[in-house]
Backbone as CSV, one residue per row, in Angstrom:
resi,resn,N_x,N_y,N_z,CA_x,CA_y,CA_z,C_x,C_y,C_z
1,MET,125.196,108.009,96.715,125.006,106.596,96.439,124.379,106.364,95.072
2,SER,123.566,107.294,94.637,122.875,107.074,93.378,123.700,107.511,92.173
3,HIS,124.865,108.137,92.381,125.729,108.574,91.284,127.105,107.938,91.449
4,GLN,127.219,106.691,91.005,128.449,105.934,91.179,129.303,105.995,89.913
5,PRO,130.618,105.800,90.055,131.472,105.676,88.868,130.998,104.505,87.999
6,SER,131.235,104.590,86.704,130.728,103.573,85.774,131.284,102.178,86.052
7,TRP,132.515,102.077,86.547,133.084,100.751,86.793,132.317,100.001,87.878
8,ILE,131.664,100.730,88.779,130.851,100.065,89.805,129.625,99.426,89.148
9,GLY,129.063,100.100,88.158,127.949,99.515,87.400,128.365,98.243,86.681
10,TRP,129.566,98.245,86.123,130.067,97.047,85.452,130.214,95.895,86.447
11,LEU,130.782,96.189,87.625,130.914,95.152,88.653,129.548,94.628,89.089
12,THR,128.589,95.528,89.206,127.233,95.125,89.594,126.635,94.199,88.545
13,ASN,126.847,94.496,87.266,126.338,93.631,86.200,126.982,92.250,86.245
14,ILE,128.282,92.201,86.508,128.972,90.909,86.634,128.414,90.145,87.829
15,ARG,128.267,90.832,88.948,127.702,90.215,90.148,126.310,89.657,89.871
16,ASP,125.480,90.456,89.193,124.116,90.017,88.894,124.103,88.753,88.047
17,GLY,124.995,88.698,87.058,125.075,87.510,86.216,125.461,86.271,86.996
18,MET,126.313,86.460,87.984,126.787,85.327,88.778,125.756,84.876,89.814
19,VAL,125.090,85.813,90.483,124.203,85.435,91.587,122.829,84.972,91.131
20,ALA,122.425,85.372,89.924,121.101,84.985,89.433,120.947,83.467,89.372
21,CYS,122.023,82.765,89.034,121.941,81.305,88.944,121.787,80.647,90.318
22,PHE,122.036,81.398,91.403,121.849,80.876,92.756,120.517,81.317,93.357
23,GLY,119.716,82.015,92.559,118.408,82.461,93.039,118.461,83.692,93.931
24,LEU,119.577,84.423,93.897,119.692,85.634,94.705,119.149,86.819,93.921
25,LYS,118.777,87.864,94.643,118.209,89.054,94.018,119.280,89.808,93.227
26,THR,118.911,90.276,92.039,119.799,91.093,91.229,119.521,92.564,91.508
27,ALA,120.426,93.427,91.077,120.239,94.872,91.268,118.963,95.338,90.585
28,LYS,118.658,94.789,89.416,117.431,95.177,88.707,116.205,94.785,89.515
29,GLN,116.195,93.590,90.074,115.061,93.154,90.899,114.921,94.040,92.128
30,LEU,116.043,94.430,92.727,116.003,95.272,93.920,115.585,96.703,93.593
31,SER,115.880,97.153,92.388,115.523,98.516,91.980,114.044,98.641,91.630
32,THR,113.405,97.542,91.303,111.975,97.542,90.988,111.269,96.573,91.923
33,PRO,111.139,96.969,93.198,110.567,96.057,94.190,109.078,95.826,93.964
34,SER,108.602,94.737,94.508,107.181,94.410,94.434,106.376,95.403,95.264
35,ALA,105.074,95.380,95.086,104.193,96.338,95.768,104.336,96.263,97.287
36,GLU,104.508,95.047,97.836,104.624,94.933,99.291,105.968,95.413,99.813
37,ALA,106.961,95.556,98.929,108.292,96.001,99.360,108.530,97.479,99.046
38,GLN,107.490,98.192,98.631,107.652,99.615,98.303,108.045,100.398,99.549
39,GLY,108.705,101.490,99.353,109.155,102.351,100.433,110.268,103.223,99.921
40,ASP,110.868,103.974,100.814,111.983,104.824,100.411,113.152,103.959,99.958
41,ARG,113.760,104.355,98.830,114.898,103.623,98.286,115.900,104.623,97.734
42,ILE,117.165,104.249,97.787,118.239,104.961,97.113,118.959,103.915,96.286
43,ALA,118.935,104.104,94.969,119.430,103.101,94.039,118.697,101.794,94.352
44,PHE,119.406,100.707,94.610,118.708,99.459,94.928,118.700,99.154,96.415
45,PHE,119.004,100.153,97.239,118.993,99.975,98.689,117.690,100.471,99.304
46,LYS,117.158,99.723,100.222,116.010,100.155,101.013,116.513,101.091,102.115
47,VAL,115.770,102.154,102.396,116.110,103.072,103.481,115.469,102.528,104.753
48,TYR,116.306,102.177,105.728,115.828,101.641,106.997,115.702,102.717,108.065
49,GLY,116.439,103.801,107.933,116.357,104.874,108.911,117.057,106.111,108.390
50,LYS,116.603,107.271,108.864,117.196,108.516,108.406,117.035,109.564,109.494
51,SER,118.106,110.314,109.725,118.062,111.438,110.659,118.815,112.597,110.026
52,ASP,119.004,113.661,110.765,119.742,114.806,110.241,121.208,114.475,109.973
53,THR,121.748,113.458,110.643,123.178,113.151,110.518,123.488,111.755,109.991
54,GLU,122.485,110.900,109.845,122.772,109.526,109.432,121.652,108.963,108.586
55,ILE,122.049,108.115,107.654,121.075,107.326,106.898,121.531,105.874,106.950
56,ILE,120.566,104.979,107.136,120.861,103.544,107.187,120.124,102.886,106.031
57,LEU,120.907,102.256,105.161,120.385,101.586,103.980,120.663,100.101,104.114
58,GLY,120.012,99.300,103.296,120.318,97.880,103.332,119.442,97.073,102.431
59,GLN,119.597,95.772,102.582,118.828,94.825,101.807,118.904,93.477,102.492
60,ASP,117.837,92.720,102.408,117.796,91.367,102.944,117.610,90.388,101.792
61,ASP,118.260,89.244,101.882,118.091,88.183,100.896,118.247,86.865,101.643
62,LYS,118.065,85.763,100.926,118.097,84.472,101.611,119.484,84.106,102.111
63,HIS,120.536,84.675,101.527,121.898,84.320,101.924,122.456,85.239,103.007
64,LEU,121.977,86.504,103.057,122.479,87.435,104.071,121.598,88.671,104.179
65,ASP,121.759,89.388,105.275,121.165,90.708,105.484,122.317,91.695,105.542
66,PHE,122.132,92.847,104.891,123.195,93.828,104.748,122.676,95.195,105.184
67,ARG,123.469,95.913,105.986,123.143,97.285,106.372,124.353,98.170,106.124
68,LEU,124.066,99.389,105.696,125.076,100.391,105.396,124.670,101.677,106.099
69,SER,125.560,102.204,106.922,125.326,103.473,107.608,126.250,104.527,107.021
70,VAL,125.675,105.675,106.672,126.464,106.839,106.264,126.189,107.909,107.314
71,LEU,127.231,108.229,108.072,127.118,109.163,109.190,127.900,110.429,108.885
72,ARG,127.233,111.570,109.024,127.908,112.859,108.859,128.203,113.407,110.238
73,THR,129.488,113.601,110.512,129.918,114.197,111.768,130.164,115.674,111.505
74,PRO,129.445,116.549,112.184,129.628,117.986,111.940,131.047,118.438,112.256
75,ASP,131.510,119.384,111.474,132.820,119.986,111.693,132.627,121.238,112.530
76,SER,133.672,121.631,113.224,133.571,122.851,114.033,133.460,124.093,113.163
77,SER,133.861,123.986,111.904,133.757,125.104,110.965,132.496,124.932,110.126
78,PRO,131.562,125.875,110.147,130.329,125.711,109.385,130.535,125.676,107.869
79,THR,131.667,126.135,107.375,131.903,126.133,105.937,132.448,124.805,105.426
80,LEU,133.048,123.986,106.286,133.630,122.724,105.840,132.599,121.611,105.724
81,GLY,131.600,121.602,106.554,130.539,120.607,106.448,130.722,119.360,107.267
82,GLY,131.936,118.947,107.567,132.135,117.797,108.421,132.805,116.630,107.732
83,GLN,132.517,115.443,108.236,133.165,114.230,107.785,132.110,113.154,107.570
84,LEU,132.307,112.307,106.569,131.433,111.157,106.335,132.125,109.892,106.802
85,THR,131.378,109.057,107.505,131.865,107.752,107.929,130.888,106.705,107.410
86,VAL,131.409,105.711,106.717,130.590,104.626,106.196,130.903,103.367,106.986
87,SER,129.855,102.721,107.472,129.995,101.460,108.197,129.043,100.444,107.574
88,THR,129.496,99.214,107.490,128.635,98.151,106.979,128.582,97.009,107.973
89,VAL,127.431,96.370,108.009,127.228,95.197,108.845,126.539,94.147,107.976
90,VAL,127.036,92.923,108.044,126.463,91.826,107.274,126.167,90.676,108.221
91,HIS,124.968,90.139,108.101,124.598,88.942,108.851,124.377,87.823,107.837
92,CYS,125.281,86.861,107.823,125.182,85.739,106.896,124.224,84.699,107.448
93,HIS,123.342,84.204,106.597,122.364,83.198,107.003,122.846,81.769,106.779
94,ASN,123.799,81.606,105.865,124.176,80.251,105.484,125.562,80.243,104.826
95,PHE,125.959,79.086,104.365,127.265,78.931,103.725,127.383,79.805,102.470
96,LEU,126.309,79.903,101.701,126.309,80.743,100.502,126.603,82.203,100.868
97,GLY,126.025,82.678,101.955,126.281,84.047,102.403,127.740,84.266,102.779
98,ARG,128.332,83.291,103.454,129.739,83.415,103.849,130.667,83.396,102.631
99,ILE,130.384,82.539,101.673,131.179,82.497,100.439,131.003,83.801,99.661
100,TYR,129.776,84.282,99.570,129.486,85.528,98.857,130.302,86.682,99.439
101,ILE,130.298,86.824,100.765,131.049,87.911,101.417,132.540,87.748,101.180
102,LEU,133.030,86.546,101.259,134.453,86.295,101.009,134.858,86.768,99.609
103,VAL,133.994,86.524,98.628,134.298,86.900,97.242,134.173,88.409,97.023
104,ILE,133.115,89.035,97.565,132.888,90.448,97.232,133.582,91.435,98.160
105,ALA,134.071,90.998,99.315,134.660,91.935,100.285,135.755,92.824,99.687
106,PRO,136.704,92.301,98.925,137.729,93.198,98.365,137.132,94.252,97.422
107,PHE,136.127,93.868,96.654,135.465,94.812,95.753,134.652,95.829,96.552
108,HIS,134.006,95.349,97.588,133.192,96.221,98.448,134.045,97.352,99.028
109,ARG,135.230,97.015,99.490,136.115,98.041,100.062,136.450,99.115,99.022
110,GLN,136.723,98.691,97.797,137.052,99.648,96.734,135.838,100.496,96.347
111,VAL,134.663,99.892,96.353,133.431,100.631,96.039,133.174,101.697,97.099
112,VAL,133.353,101.351,98.364,133.148,102.328,99.442,134.143,103.476,99.311
113,LYS,135.408,103.160,99.092,136.423,104.210,98.933,136.089,105.119,97.747
114,ALA,135.719,104.530,96.622,135.377,105.322,95.437,134.144,106.179,95.694
115,SER,133.169,105.645,96.416,131.953,106.401,96.727,132.266,107.599,97.614
116,LEU,133.139,107.405,98.589,133.522,108.517,99.464,134.332,109.563,98.703
117,ARG,135.227,109.112,97.826,135.976,110.074,96.996,135.036,110.880,96.112
118,ARG,134.072,110.212,95.524,133.097,110.904,94.661,132.272,111.888,95.481
119,ALA,131.858,111.494,96.672,131.102,112.395,97.546,131.924,113.633,97.868
120,ALA,133.198,113.442,98.183,134.073,114.584,98.484,134.233,115.471,97.258
121,HIS,134.327,114.853,96.090,134.510,115.611,94.848,133.307,116.513,94.543
122,ILE,132.108,116.037,94.858,130.919,116.847,94.580,130.535,117.737,95.755
123,GLY,131.381,117.767,96.795,131.166,118.707,97.881,130.497,118.162,99.120
124,TRP,130.375,116.846,99.237,129.818,116.266,100.458,130.896,116.198,101.506
125,PRO,130.605,116.201,102.754,129.264,116.387,103.282,128.963,117.867,103.511
126,LYS,127.798,118.250,103.137,127.321,119.600,103.418,126.418,119.518,104.640
127,ALA,126.442,120.542,105.436,125.602,120.559,106.639,124.155,120.346,106.238
128,GLY,123.480,119.433,106.937,122.061,119.157,106.690,121.792,118.411,105.399
129,ALA,122.814,117.780,104.800,122.656,117.146,103.498,122.181,115.704,103.573
130,ILE,122.152,115.105,104.715,121.692,113.712,104.800,120.208,113.693,105.052
């Protein structure tokens, strides 16, 4: 998650420019949380839970709450490492949240696919790597 293709950074910058005028949190604001919001983080995501096989990341804002699960399913072969499954859940709080999801959903799907391809390219999932 912390090593994304550069085009995802460009999309994030465009998103930040657009959402800032609505008072939503930008990636920079999420990456440098206030003292009361300190805790485990990966990139601009807060870590909500972690086990040997799954990590749950997310973020809350006034328009929606977002959770991302990355689950490693062990493979029967110890050398292959298994399979990664990414699931997302979004709870929209208002009309702005619903419009936001409608706009970013196509990009979100491409970001998830690219992230999984990149993970596979660098050798994920490795046993015990989450």
